[in-house]
C-alpha positions, 0 to 999 in steps of 0.5 A: 308816263308810258301807257299801253292798252292791251286787248283786241281791236274788235272788242266794244269795250276796247273801242270805248276806252280808246275813244275816252283816251283819245278824246282827252289827248292821252297818248297810249300804245295799243297792243292787240294780243290776238295779232301780237300775242301775249308774253308769259312774263307780262301775264305773270306780272299782271297776275301778281298785281291783280290776280288771275281771277280778275284777269280771266274772263269766264264770260268770254265766248272763248272760255265758254266754248272750252271743253268742260275738262278745261274749265274744271279745277281752275287754279292760277297755273291752269288759268295762266296756261289757258290765257297764254294759249288763247289771250282772248280769254283775258278781260279787256282792256288791260291798261298799263299806266306806269307800274299800275295795271287796270282791268276793264274800263271805268272812266273814273278809274282812268281819270284818276290813273292818267292825271 
């Protein structure tokens, strides 16, 4: 089973999730979307599985600093455009475990997913 974690290296939640995985000797690949970018096809797949509302981090500094006009009338198309332009608006971490997509870090959910 292939596991890939998506996020940014400076995120505290990413750090906790990485420590959790490494402490259990779970092999994974880390994709820093600040450095490596985000592909539209992958984001579309995530949105199809978990919904754009779950992926868009409205509490992020990046989102809060957007002009008001960019935050108004949010829909899937607009949210995906924002997340592709500034991937730091995507909630972290996103963990791909096989064909599953997990958003955020919850140890009990990770435990079940990596069995």
